[in-house]
C-alpha positions, -999 to +999 in steps of 0.1 A: +168+890-239+201+893-220+212+857-226+205+860-264+233+886-268+256+863-249+246+834-271+253+854-303+287+864-288+295+828-282+285+818-317+308+844-333+336+832-311+331+796-320+341+803-357+375+816-347+405+793-348+412+800-311+381+807-291+391+839-273+360+845-253+344+815-235+327+833-206+314+814-176+279+829-179+243+820-180+238+808-215+221+779-232+236+763-263+206+740-268+226+715-288+245+695-262+233+661-274+248+664-308+283+667-293+282+635-272+298+616-301+328+639-298+339+627-264+371+611-277+387+626-308+411+598-318+415+580-351+423+545-341+435+523-312+472+525-310+500+521-284+524+545-303+511+577-289+533+597-265+503+608-244+469+624-242+451+656-232+417+654-216+402+689-217+369+699-201+348+728-214+332+755-192+297+761-181+271+764-209+296+752-235+302+719-253+332+699-265+330+719-297+340+750-278+375+738-272+380+710-298+400+734-319+429+727-296+435+694-314+445+715-344+459+747-328+483+729-304+500+708-331+503+740-353+522+756-324+542+726-316+544+697-342+553+672-315+517+675-303+502+663-336+472+639-334+492+609-345+512+612-313+488+628-289+452+617-282+428+646-277+397+640-256+369+665-251+342+650-228+307+666-227+293+676-194+258+666-183+229+690-185+220+702-150+198+728-133+219+758-120+210+774-087+225+808-097+203+809-127+170+800-110+173+763-118+176+768-156+191+737-172+223+739-192+256+720-198+276+721-166+299+699-145+283+709-111+260+733-095+269+769-086+256+789-057+277+821-058+284+847-084+310+858-092+331+830-081+355+843-055+376+826-028+353+808-004+325+801-030+302+773-019+310+738-034+287+711-048+305+680-036+280+655-051+281+671-085+319+674-084+324+638-075+302+627-103+322+649-128+355+635-115+341+600-120+334+609-156+370+621-160+383+588-145+362+569-170+379+587-198+413+579-182+405+542-180+393+543-217+427+558-227+444+531-207+425+503-223+422+516-259+457+532-263+478+515-236+484+549-220+493+552-183+485+581-160+520+596-164+512+600-201+479+619-196+473+656-189+440+667-173+429+702-183+400+725-186+386+760-188+367+776-160+343+751-144+361+724-164+394+735-150+380+732-114+372+696-122+406+690-137+422+702-105+399+681-084+405+650-104+443+655-103+450+666-067+420+656-047+398+627-060+425+611-080+413+575-078+447+560-072+441+523-066+474+512-050+509+523-042+522+514-076+500+540-093+518+570-109+507+606-110+493+623-140+517+639-165+503+673-157+473+694-149+463+725-170+440+750-153+427+779-175+407+804-155+396+779-130+395+776-092+403+752-064+374+734-048+368+711-018+398+727+000+389+712+034+402+679+021+437+691+012+455+687+045+442+651+050+455+641+016+490+657+019+509+628+035+500+601+010+490+619-021+513+608-049+494+633-071+516+660-055+542+651-081+520+663-110+532+695-126+506+723-127+499+749-154+476+777-142+468+807-164+443+834-154+430+868-166+438+897-144+405+913-151+384+881-148+350+891-133+335+856-135+361+835-118+379+862-099+417+866-104+422+861-066+414+824-072+448+817-089+471+829-060+448+814-034+445+780-051+483+777-056+490+788-021+466+762-007+480+734-028+516+741-019+512+751+018+500+716+029+522+696+006+494+686-018+515+700-046+553+697-047+559+695-084+569+725-106+542+752-112+537+773-142+517+804-131+508+829-158+487+860-158+473+879-188+456+913-193+422+898-201+389+888-186+373+854-185+386+843-218+415+828-236+445+844-253+468+832-281+499+836-259+482+815-233+476+787-258+512+789-269+523+785-233+499+756-229+515+739-259+550+744-244+538+729-211+523+699-228+555+692-247+575+694-215+554+671-194+543+645-219+570+618-223+587+614-257+579+585-280 
């Protein structure tokens, strides 16, 4: 059946060092439960780390789909080695997806439109629940490693990137004026959601100081390429984002590229504070 070929494609991709094709498609891994223990990939509690990367997988995927970053990023930049950077790959819940007739699969929130272009309908309830899960990981890093927000980068691919953007610039859970912004946000082939809230948050949002890395494929037919320019324009036009932006485009579809991962490594090294 049509989803079987997509599943085989994903399984071949998973054996590569860098997963080049992680499509936001209707697929079912069927093994999500086994990856729950992989939520935080750290060796021990320590206060000697320079920072952390929380990276969220895409629809139908699992933490295993992107956990190779904890090896590939240090190989590209030794300053990102696991002894200095904590890598966290949370698993999404398993939900019914409207665009797939209610079929249940790993996902951060429901989808109603396909492909995902500018103006796609949001799932505010699911998105808020996903952001709460991200904030729980942030609090865990704070308690177990002594890391503060300005030592943590939120990132993700596709649907995971949408949640990373939301958790960084929208529902950022700042508790008081002494809070600091996140060290950075890394959006790989994602899109900006809940845009109606942007203007209301512009005046008081200290998250506006969080640097943004946004990479997207020019031929993306899942999360359309138009989402990158539109998302950046919306974030900057109302003052929600005033920090530096790294905006990169690659001749690819809804996937990843080695040059993109190299650029991500460079971004992380720039925004994470030194030891």
